[in-house]
Backbone bond lengths (Angstrom), bond angles and torsions (degrees), N, CA, C in turn:
res aa  C-N    CA-C-N  psi(-1)  N-CA   C-N-CA  omega(-1)  CA-C   N-CA-C  phi
1 M - - - 1.424 - - 1.548 107.49 -
2 D 1.291 118.35 137.21 1.422 120.92 -178.53 1.554 112.10 -79.21
3 G 1.330 115.53 110.89 1.451 122.25 -175.76 1.542 111.05 -59.89
4 R 1.366 116.03 -34.12 1.459 116.62 -177.08 1.546 108.00 -71.72
5 H 1.317 114.45 -33.61 1.510 117.81 -179.65 1.556 106.56 -64.47
6 N 1.323 118.12 -38.47 1.421 119.98 -175.50 1.572 110.46 -70.59
7 L 1.321 113.74 -29.08 1.481 118.20 -177.71 1.534 110.58 -64.26
8 H 1.329 116.36 -26.63 1.433 122.34 179.66 1.545 110.95 -87.83
9 G 1.285 117.12 3.17 1.457 121.34 174.41 1.520 114.15 77.59
10 R 1.315 118.72 19.43 1.457 120.73 -179.41 1.542 113.40 -95.41
11 G 1.293 115.37 -1.05 1.468 120.45 -179.07 1.499 111.24 -93.76
12 F 1.337 117.32 161.21 1.420 124.14 173.29 1.579 110.76 62.88
13 G 1.293 117.07 26.09 1.460 118.66 173.39 1.500 115.55 77.32
14 R 1.355 121.10 8.26 1.467 122.73 178.58 1.511 111.23 -86.58
15 R 1.348 116.26 153.41 1.384 119.90 177.70 1.552 110.85 -69.80
16 G 1.311 115.73 156.25 1.466 121.61 -178.90 1.513 112.80 -60.80
17 S 1.309 116.54 123.93 1.446 120.81 175.01 1.536 107.87 -154.74
18 D 1.294 114.94 151.60 1.455 119.64 -175.48 1.544 106.32 -89.55
19 L 1.364 116.25 104.74 1.441 121.45 -178.51 1.481 112.19 -72.79
20 T 1.310 116.38 -21.02 1.494 118.98 -178.19 1.495 112.00 -72.97
21 A 1.350 117.98 -22.19 1.493 119.87 -178.17 1.483 111.27 -70.36
22 A 1.372 117.37 141.18 1.455 120.56 -178.60 1.527 109.61 -71.50
23 P 1.330 117.16 139.11 1.474 119.46 -179.45 1.545 108.65 -67.46
24 T 1.319 115.38 145.77 1.403 123.56 177.59 1.483 110.11 -79.39
25 V 1.387 114.06 120.61 1.494 120.77 -179.12 1.540 107.33 -119.78
26 S 1.335 112.77 127.29 1.505 116.03 -179.47 1.501 108.87 -65.93
27 S 1.338 117.02 134.10 1.453 124.24 -178.03 1.520 109.11 -84.02
28 P 1.367 114.71 130.64 1.501 116.83 174.82 1.468 113.25 -57.84
29 A 1.339 116.90 -33.10 1.442 118.44 -178.06 1.513 112.85 -66.62
30 S 1.370 112.97 -38.76 1.493 116.86 176.88 1.504 111.86 -66.85
31 A 1.345 116.24 -30.91 1.455 117.92 177.46 1.476 113.81 -68.45
32 R 1.362 116.25 -27.65 1.448 119.82 -179.84 1.553 112.74 -94.34
33 A 1.323 116.80 5.84 1.476 119.33 -176.02 1.509 112.68 -59.31
34 P 1.365 119.28 -44.05 1.478 118.06 179.40 1.532 111.81 -59.24
35 Y 1.340 114.71 -40.16 1.521 118.45 179.40 1.485 113.66 -61.99
36 M 1.345 115.35 -41.54 1.425 120.41 178.76 1.503 111.86 -67.52
37 S 1.325 118.36 -37.32 1.432 121.57 179.83 1.532 110.43 -65.55
38 E 1.371 116.40 -38.17 1.417 120.36 177.93 1.547 111.18 -61.75
39 N 1.284 113.98 -42.87 1.480 121.19 177.39 1.518 111.56 -60.08
40 E 1.332 115.28 -42.77 1.462 120.13 -178.70 1.510 109.50 -67.38
41 E 1.352 115.77 -36.80 1.492 118.75 179.34 1.501 112.33 -65.68
42 V 1.362 115.85 -43.35 1.458 121.90 179.09 1.537 108.49 -62.32
43 S 1.364 115.86 -44.10 1.462 120.98 -179.37 1.472 112.44 -61.06
44 S 1.387 116.41 -41.06 1.432 119.58 -179.82 1.542 111.50 -67.10
45 R 1.346 117.30 -36.00 1.445 121.10 176.24 1.538 113.01 -62.20
46 V 1.383 112.84 -45.56 1.406 116.96 178.11 1.534 113.18 -65.07
47 S 1.321 117.04 -36.80 1.418 120.10 179.40 1.547 111.30 -68.42
48 A 1.324 116.17 -36.38 1.464 121.84 178.11 1.552 109.33 -64.07
49 R 1.358 116.46 -39.91 1.456 118.48 -179.28 1.525 109.11 -68.69
50 R 1.307 115.21 -39.75 1.435 117.65 -179.67 1.556 110.90 -64.90
51 I 1.286 115.63 -38.32 1.482 119.07 177.95 1.473 112.47 -62.67
52 V 1.396 114.65 -45.82 1.455 118.66 177.12 1.527 112.69 -63.12
53 A 1.303 115.88 -38.82 1.488 119.77 178.70 1.531 111.09 -64.12
54 C 1.348 115.09 -41.89 1.486 121.35 179.63 1.529 111.85 -64.65
55 I 1.360 113.76 -40.55 1.484 117.28 178.84 1.545 110.18 -66.71
56 F 1.359 114.84 -44.06 1.474 118.08 -179.87 1.455 110.33 -64.42
57 G 1.356 119.78 -43.51 1.480 121.61 178.63 1.539 112.26 -64.52
58 G 1.336 116.14 -37.20 1.432 118.00 179.05 1.477 113.19 -67.20
59 L 1.390 118.34 -39.65 1.404 121.01 178.18 1.565 109.82 -64.78
60 L 1.304 119.44 -41.82 1.459 121.76 177.02 1.527 110.64 -61.37
61 A 1.288 115.85 -41.91 1.502 121.19 -178.31 1.451 109.17 -63.51
62 L 1.407 117.51 -44.00 1.466 120.39 178.74 1.520 112.29 -63.04
63 L 1.345 116.89 -42.70 1.459 119.98 178.02 1.541 109.61 -61.13
64 C 1.282 116.31 -44.84 1.475 118.33 -178.05 1.532 111.97 -64.65
65 I 1.336 116.17 -39.62 1.492 118.35 176.57 1.530 110.45 -64.71
66 E 1.345 113.75 -41.37 1.456 118.23 -177.60 1.546 109.55 -61.79
67 A 1.359 116.11 -42.67 1.429 120.44 178.49 1.514 112.72 -65.29
68 M 1.330 118.22 -40.07 1.491 121.42 -179.87 1.478 111.49 -69.94
69 L 1.349 119.23 -38.05 1.450 121.31 -173.60 1.531 110.84 -98.38
70 S 1.296 119.58 2.86 1.471 120.09 -178.25 1.490 111.00 -63.46
71 S 1.323 116.53 149.20 1.450 122.34 179.08 1.505 113.32 -87.87
72 T 1.267 119.23 -3.65 1.477 123.79 177.37 1.535 112.44 -130.15
73 S 1.299 115.07 159.33 1.495 121.34 176.57 1.494 109.55 -145.13
74 L 1.336 115.12 133.00 1.463 119.87 174.57 1.512 108.83 -81.91
75 I 1.331 117.65 131.87 1.470 118.48 -176.06 1.529 113.88 -119.48
76 T 1.311 117.20 -0.18 1.461 122.16 174.43 1.533 110.51 -95.47
77 P 1.345 117.95 156.20 1.471 118.52 -176.32 1.559 111.37 -62.63
78 I 1.337 115.36 153.08 1.460 122.18 175.06 1.504 107.58 -112.90
79 N 1.334 116.44 173.49 1.440 122.08 179.70 1.525 113.15 -57.97
80 T 1.304 117.33 117.97 1.456 122.00 -173.82 1.534 112.91 -63.05
81 T 1.388 114.84 -39.36 1.466 117.70 178.76 1.548 111.80 -62.92
82 F 1.315 114.69 -44.25 1.475 119.31 -179.56 1.547 111.64 -64.48
83 L 1.328 114.94 -36.29 1.462 119.34 179.53 1.544 108.37 -66.67
84 N 1.305 117.87 -47.66 1.477 121.77 -177.27 1.536 110.61 -64.50
85 V 1.343 116.25 -39.11 1.476 119.97 -178.77 1.540 109.24 -66.07
86 M 1.285 119.83 -39.33 1.421 123.13 178.04 1.515 111.34 -65.57
87 R 1.378 115.09 -37.39 1.453 118.45 177.55 1.498 114.12 -66.47
88 V 1.365 114.55 -38.93 1.452 121.37 179.52 1.573 108.88 -67.64
89 I 1.322 116.87 -40.51 1.451 120.48 178.19 1.540 110.28 -60.91
90 G 1.323 115.31 -44.53 1.458 117.91 179.98 1.537 110.21 -65.32
91 L 1.349 118.72 -37.56 1.444 122.60 178.05 1.517 111.84 -63.50
92 V 1.359 115.06 -44.63 1.454 119.60 -178.14 1.552 110.72 -66.41
93 L 1.307 116.31 -42.37 1.462 119.32 179.60 1.594 111.83 -66.46
94 G 1.309 112.45 -27.69 1.471 116.34 -179.19 1.503 113.40 -70.98
95 V 1.333 119.20 -24.25 1.460 122.61 -177.71 1.535 110.73 -64.42
96 P 1.411 117.25 -58.05 1.472 115.13 178.76 1.527 114.92 -64.90
97 L 1.363 115.86 -24.83 1.493 118.78 176.51 1.547 108.93 -68.07
98 A 1.352 116.15 -39.65 1.460 117.91 177.54 1.548 111.07 -67.97
99 L 1.291 117.55 -40.25 1.443 121.32 179.36 1.568 111.10 -61.73
100 L 1.322 113.49 -38.61 1.460 118.23 179.11 1.534 111.86 -68.28
101 V 1.316 114.63 -36.24 1.486 117.58 177.48 1.512 113.29 -65.53
102 I 1.340 116.39 -42.69 1.458 118.25 -176.63 1.516 112.32 -83.31
103 A 1.384 118.02 -19.90 1.447 120.96 179.09 1.524 112.12 -77.50
104 K 1.299 116.45 -34.19 1.437 121.62 -175.00 1.499 111.28 -129.12
105 P 1.360 116.04 62.17 1.479 118.29 -176.41 1.522 110.00 -72.80
106 R 1.338 115.56 147.23 1.484 119.39 173.21 1.539 110.34 -72.51
107 Q 1.294 116.48 -27.10 1.462 120.47 175.52 1.516 109.32 -130.87
108 P 1.286 118.44 148.52 1.524 118.61 179.93 1.479 109.03 -61.78
109 M 1.329 117.62 142.44 1.453 124.21 179.68 1.513 110.27 -132.02
110 G 1.315 117.50 148.05 1.427 123.41 178.31 1.513 114.00 -73.94
111 L 1.347 116.27 169.95 1.419 121.60 -179.72 1.506 112.04 -62.91
112 F 1.314 118.18 -41.33 1.491 119.40 -179.87 1.484 112.16 -62.42
113 K 1.331 119.09 -40.99 1.459 119.86 178.28 1.572 111.79 -67.54
114 K 1.310 115.64 -32.56 1.459 117.57 176.18 1.545 111.50 -66.67
115 L 1.334 116.29 -38.19 1.445 120.84 -179.54 1.523 110.03 -66.84
116 V 1.354 114.45 -41.77 1.470 119.00 176.85 1.520 112.62 -59.13
117 I 1.298 115.54 -45.49 1.468 119.09 179.80 1.491 111.02 -66.22
118 L 1.318 117.10 -40.03 1.466 121.44 179.43 1.557 113.22 -62.47
119 L 1.308 113.05 -35.77 1.469 118.34 -175.34 1.533 111.23 -84.76
120 F 1.315 118.90 -44.44 1.443 123.04 -167.36 1.530 112.64 -94.05
121 L 1.295 120.51 -26.82 1.472 120.50 -179.31 1.531 110.57 -66.11
122 P 1.367 120.37 -40.54 1.505 118.88 174.40 1.490 112.95 -63.68
123 L 1.344 115.49 -37.66 1.496 119.68 175.54 1.506 111.95 -59.71
124 L 1.312 115.26 -41.89 1.483 122.61 179.24 1.514 110.10 -63.90
125 T 1.329 116.45 -46.37 1.488 116.95 -179.26 1.569 110.86 -70.31
126 G 1.345 115.71 -28.20 1.459 117.51 174.28 1.511 112.24 -65.68
127 F 1.358 116.12 -42.23 1.440 121.48 175.94 1.573 110.98 -60.52
128 V 1.314 115.10 -43.18 1.482 121.12 176.59 1.511 111.29 -59.42
129 G 1.363 115.08 -39.57 1.463 119.19 177.80 1.548 110.75 -61.02
130 G 1.291 116.67 -39.07 1.481 119.61 177.27 1.523 111.60 -65.64
131 E 1.290 116.62 -41.67 1.502 118.07 178.64 1.531 109.71 -64.46
132 V 1.347 115.09 -39.43 1.498 118.97 178.21 1.561 110.04 -57.49
133 A 1.351 113.78 -39.88 1.454 118.96 -176.39 1.567 107.78 -64.36
134 W 1.301 116.91 -41.67 1.455 119.88 178.69 1.511 112.82 -62.66
135 R 1.337 116.53 -42.45 1.439 120.63 179.01 1.559 112.72 -66.92
136 I 1.343 116.07 -39.23 1.436 118.44 176.84 1.526 111.28 -65.08
137 S 1.304 118.30 -39.50 1.434 122.61 176.90 1.539 109.74 -61.46
138 D 1.267 117.90 -42.37 1.455 124.71 179.63 1.533 109.09 -60.96
139 W 1.333 115.54 -47.61 1.497 122.18 -178.78 1.558 107.44 -63.34
140 T 1.335 115.44 -40.74 1.465 118.52 -175.65 1.531 111.42 -66.85
141 E 1.335 117.55 -42.24 1.456 123.83 -176.36 1.526 109.95 -75.63
142 F 1.314 119.11 -39.06 1.454 121.25 -170.81 1.532 116.19 -126.11
143 G 1.360 114.06 15.56 1.466 116.62 -178.95 1.542 113.80 -60.44
144 F 1.362 114.03 -36.95 1.446 118.32 -179.20 1.506 111.64 -125.55
145 S 1.307 114.36 26.67 1.468 120.28 -177.39 1.583 111.48 -78.35
146 S 1.281 113.72 138.96 1.494 121.86 176.49 1.486 111.55 -110.16
147 A 1.354 117.13 11.74 1.465 120.43 -179.63 1.522 109.55 -63.76
148 K 1.359 114.70 146.57 1.451 119.96 -179.95 1.523 110.88 -88.02
149 F 1.294 115.63 151.45 1.468 121.65 176.67 1.531 108.38 -82.65
150 E 1.303 114.68 140.04 1.464 123.05 178.88 1.519 110.01 -133.75
151 P 1.344 119.66 149.29 1.456 120.16 178.88 1.524 112.53 -68.63
152 A 1.318 116.07 145.70 1.452 124.24 174.26 1.525 109.05 -151.50
153 T 1.330 115.44 147.35 1.444 120.49 -174.76 1.508 110.12 -115.14
154 Y 1.375 115.60 134.60 1.466 120.29 -177.44 1.545 106.67 -134.87
155 P 1.338 114.43 150.85 1.513 118.76 -179.53 1.563 109.57 -73.75
156 I 1.290 113.50 148.64 1.492 119.89 176.15 1.533 108.42 -82.69
157 K 1.294 114.69 126.46 1.438 119.96 178.93 1.542 112.98 -87.98
158 Y 1.318 114.56 -36.83 1.479 119.32 -174.00 1.534 108.46 -161.64
159 A 1.353 117.35 146.23 1.408 122.49 176.98 1.532 109.09 -115.73
160 S 1.335 117.30 130.37 1.407 119.83 -176.01 1.549 112.52 -122.15
161 H 1.324 114.52 126.78 1.476 121.60 -178.92 1.547 108.76 -72.74
162 G 1.350 116.99 129.23 1.440 121.87 -178.42 1.487 113.62 -75.11
163 R 1.342 116.60 147.97 1.440 122.37 176.39 1.541 106.31 -160.96
164 R 1.354 114.35 160.26 1.462 123.49 -179.59 1.511 111.50 53.11
165 G 1.334 115.33 48.29 1.499 119.96 175.19 1.503 110.74 86.74
166 R 1.320 121.06 -3.91 1.438 122.26 178.64 1.534 110.96 -93.68
167 R 1.359 116.77 133.89 1.426 121.97 179.12 1.522 111.76 -72.80
168 D 1.405 114.34 157.28 1.412 117.54 168.32 1.537 109.60 -60.96
169 S 1.349 115.62 142.33 1.389 119.05 -172.39 1.544 112.58 -149.35
170 V 1.323 116.60 158.77 1.445 123.10 170.65 1.540 108.15 -114.39
171 E 1.309 115.72 153.74 1.435 120.03 -178.15 1.528 110.57 -119.44
172 I 1.409 114.54 135.29 1.439 121.25 177.94 1.493 109.52 -122.84
173 D 1.281 115.71 146.66 1.486 121.63 177.01 1.523 107.22 -151.00
174 P 1.374 117.49 63.64 1.446 119.58 -174.48 1.522 116.78 -68.06
175 F 1.340 115.18 -19.38 1.486 119.63 -177.66 1.521 111.66 -107.79
176 A 1.304 116.83 13.60 1.458 121.95 175.84 1.558 113.70 52.90
177 V 1.364 114.36 49.31 1.454 117.47 176.67 1.573 111.31 -84.20
178 K 1.287 117.88 -1.66 1.455 125.81 179.27 1.489 111.12 62.85
179 E 1.268 117.76 20.21 1.459 122.43 174.25 1.510 107.13 -142.17
180 G 1.360 116.18 84.03 1.423 120.17 -174.54 1.550 115.99 -58.80
181 T 1.323 114.36 152.99 1.429 120.80 -179.90 1.558 106.76 -101.94
182 D 1.350 115.44 125.21 1.482 121.29 178.78 1.501 110.97 -89.07
183 I 1.319 113.44 134.03 1.529 118.48 179.41 1.489 105.75 -124.15
184 A 1.302 116.82 122.58 1.499 121.47 178.60 1.534 112.60 -68.28
185 V 1.336 114.85 137.95 1.449 121.07 177.04 1.532 107.66 -129.25
186 S 1.317 114.77 162.47 1.464 119.74 178.08 1.477 110.64 -66.94
187 S 1.351 117.40 156.41 1.465 120.58 -175.19 1.518 112.28 -64.53
188 W 1.355 117.22 -40.59 1.446 119.58 -176.61 1.544 110.88 -67.15
189 Q 1.348 116.31 -35.95 1.448 117.74 175.47 1.467 114.42 -67.31
190 F 1.333 114.02 -39.26 1.518 118.15 175.58 1.507 110.82 -58.88
191 D 1.337 116.62 -47.01 1.496 120.39 -179.25 1.546 110.08 -60.45
192 A 1.308 116.18 -36.00 1.481 120.19 -174.82 1.528 110.87 -72.34
193 I 1.324 120.52 -34.76 1.466 121.07 -173.94 1.551 111.36 -98.45
194 W 1.342 116.08 -11.50 1.497 118.94 -173.29 1.518 114.66 -54.00
195 P 1.339 119.64 -41.91 1.493 117.40 -179.51 1.510 113.34 -65.99
196 H 1.355 117.42 -27.06 1.508 119.12 -175.97 1.543 107.90 -134.83
197 Q 1.267 117.29 51.31 1.473 123.81 -175.17 1.514 114.01 -56.79
198 S 1.359 115.42 -39.89 1.455 118.69 -176.79 1.524 115.95 -72.57
199 D 1.370 115.13 -9.07 1.478 119.26 179.09 1.517 111.97 -86.20
200 Y 1.313 117.47 -5.42 1.495 120.33 -175.20 1.500 114.13 -111.37
201 C 1.323 112.82 155.89 1.449 122.30 175.62 1.540 106.81 -120.07
202 I 1.330 114.44 158.55 1.493 120.18 178.28 1.539 106.48 -124.67
203 T 1.316 112.42 140.04 1.476 119.61 179.81 1.538 107.54 -98.16
204 V 1.323 116.06 126.32 1.468 121.57 -179.86 1.527 110.21 -122.63
205 M 1.338 117.74 165.60 1.453 122.75 172.96 1.534 108.83 -96.35
206 Q 1.281 117.38 124.13 1.474 123.35 -175.95 1.516 111.20 -130.99
207 R 1.306 113.41 161.12 1.461 122.10 172.24 1.551 110.49 -143.88
208 R 1.330 114.07 158.40 1.494 118.95 -177.39 1.532 108.73 -113.28
209 S 1.320 116.97 147.36 1.463 122.87 173.52 1.538 108.76 -90.44
210 A 1.317 116.10 176.86 1.488 118.74 -179.46 1.481 110.91 -67.42
211 S 1.346 119.60 -26.40 1.446 122.43 -179.31 1.510 112.10 -85.87
212 G 1.342 117.63 -4.63 1.444 121.96 -177.75 1.478 118.83 96.49
213 A 1.369 116.72 1.51 1.424 119.42 176.86 1.537 111.76 -67.67
214 I 1.319 117.39 150.47 1.454 120.18 -177.85 1.555 109.59 -118.93
215 E 1.307 114.88 132.86 1.449 121.59 177.47 1.493 109.09 -123.32
216 I 1.334 117.95 137.03 1.472 119.73 178.00 1.562 109.40 -111.56
217 R 1.323 113.59 154.14 1.489 118.09 174.51 1.482 108.78 -83.25
218 N 1.262 115.43 125.39 1.451 123.85 -175.65 1.561 110.73 -144.41
219 D 1.300 116.49 120.30 1.488 120.08 -175.67 1.590 109.36 -79.49
220 G 1.329 116.17 -1.90 1.478 115.40 -178.86 1.497 114.00 84.97
221 V 1.350 117.04 164.97 1.425 123.39 -176.35 1.541 112.15 -102.84
222 F 1.333 115.81 -7.95 1.456 121.00 176.63 1.495 109.81 -104.59
223 T 1.321 116.64 79.68 1.451 122.68 -177.14 1.509 109.42 -134.72
224 L 1.325 116.34 145.31 1.430 119.06 -177.25 1.565 112.00 -82.22
225 R 1.294 116.14 -19.79 1.464 118.72 -177.64 1.583 110.17 -99.72
226 E 1.320 113.26 155.72 1.460 118.65 177.71 1.480 109.63 -69.64
227 P 1.331 119.46 130.84 1.480 121.46 -178.89 1.529 109.52 -66.46
228 A 1.350 112.03 152.59 1.467 118.18 174.47 1.509 109.86 -64.80
229 P 1.338 115.89 148.53 1.465 119.03 -178.09 1.579 109.72 -57.47
230 A 1.314 115.75 131.55 1.457 120.75 -177.81 1.548 107.42 -87.23
231 V 1.305 114.85 158.53 1.440 121.81 175.57 1.510 107.81 -88.60
232 L 1.359 115.08 99.97 1.494 122.77 -178.95 1.481 109.73 -108.90
233 T 1.291 120.36 127.04 1.447 124.76 -177.79 1.542 109.25 -134.85
234 R 1.266 115.53 160.14 1.501 120.37 174.70 1.502 107.52 -74.91
235 C 1.301 115.67 136.27 1.491 121.95 177.64 1.512 108.91 -75.90
236 N 1.306 115.32 171.13 1.477 121.24 176.19 1.545 107.72 -68.91
237 G 1.307 114.62 161.34 1.447 120.62 177.03 1.527 110.48 -63.05
238 E 1.361 116.74 -32.17 1.462 118.73 175.62 1.507 112.21 -77.75
239 S 1.314 115.56 168.42 1.488 119.84 -179.50 1.547 107.44 -65.78
240 A 1.327 115.52 118.93 1.458 120.25 -176.78 1.467 111.23 -73.54
241 S 1.333 121.10 137.99 1.427 123.62 175.26 1.503 111.27 -105.95
242 G 1.365 116.68 166.48 1.430 118.76 -177.79 1.502 113.81 -57.82
243 G 1.294 118.07 127.54 1.483 121.25 179.85 1.508 113.58 78.89
244 G 1.332 117.06 10.10 1.494 119.51 -178.63 1.505 111.00 -65.58
245 E 1.311 117.78 156.77 1.428 122.44 -179.88 1.545 110.32 -76.03
246 V 1.295 115.32 149.67 1.428 122.85 174.81 1.500 108.76 -74.46
247 S 1.300 117.99 141.88 1.458 121.25 -177.73 1.523 110.22 -62.13
248 P 1.309 119.07 140.89 1.474 120.81 -174.64 1.498 113.70 -66.09
249 W 1.354 117.38 -18.22 1.490 118.59 -175.27 1.550 111.20 -85.71
250 D 1.358 115.82 1.18 1.476 116.76 -179.21 1.477 107.11 -151.12
251 K 1.316 117.46 79.37 1.454 122.00 -177.69 1.524 112.61 -92.73
252 K 1.356 117.43 -18.69 1.446 119.09 -174.89 1.481 113.20 -84.24
253 P 1.356 117.64 148.79 1.460 119.32 173.19 1.498 113.32 -59.45
254 L 1.290 117.03 151.41 1.453 121.45 -179.89 1.457 109.04 -68.20
255 R 1.380 117.14 134.13 1.464 121.84 178.36 1.514 106.18 -124.53
256 R 1.344 115.95 164.12 1.415 122.26 177.74 1.503 112.00 -66.58
């Protein structure tokens, strides 16, 4: 019997087939392909959410840093509707951000910590939304302004001792915006006025926009260098108003 003939499967009454060809065996990897693709799809969705969260958080951080380190501050009231809308937007965006943090933690966290994040992270983003509204209003009023800065004197509302990289500062709120503006002062000046802070006024450089908004020059309270000595004077015996004149009996800056 011809062995070669049998190799082609034509011997012993079998149909013709190529016995030398390797049998087809289903691969376990190919059987698991749909499962792997589902995992990859889920992973890509999670990565996309993390990327969006990182971009959103980065933008908020940049805006906060810009507000803290800005050389100017708007001290007159802004549109209340716009301010509240920006706060609500920040609050709403903070909810999914908080859910993402507690749903995919890098380290296991307890129930109490999850509740704290869920409650306070939206409040934090809402606060940031308000700060963004103030900066946008400042850019809108003075983005292309050529108005000159002029000196103006305002009463000190509160003095705050610096800590954690923050400079000693005084707070003014002459137009009752309920969000005082902090102005950094040198340490020795802060120590000198601390016992009687409400008796003093501070002179700042300010300018007005066409609509009447007022912006002051302020180097911020998060600075590595010692602030230049501020012009601190005693206010009038009467209740001092924004931009009021310094009393004639005390025109000199406060010294040690």
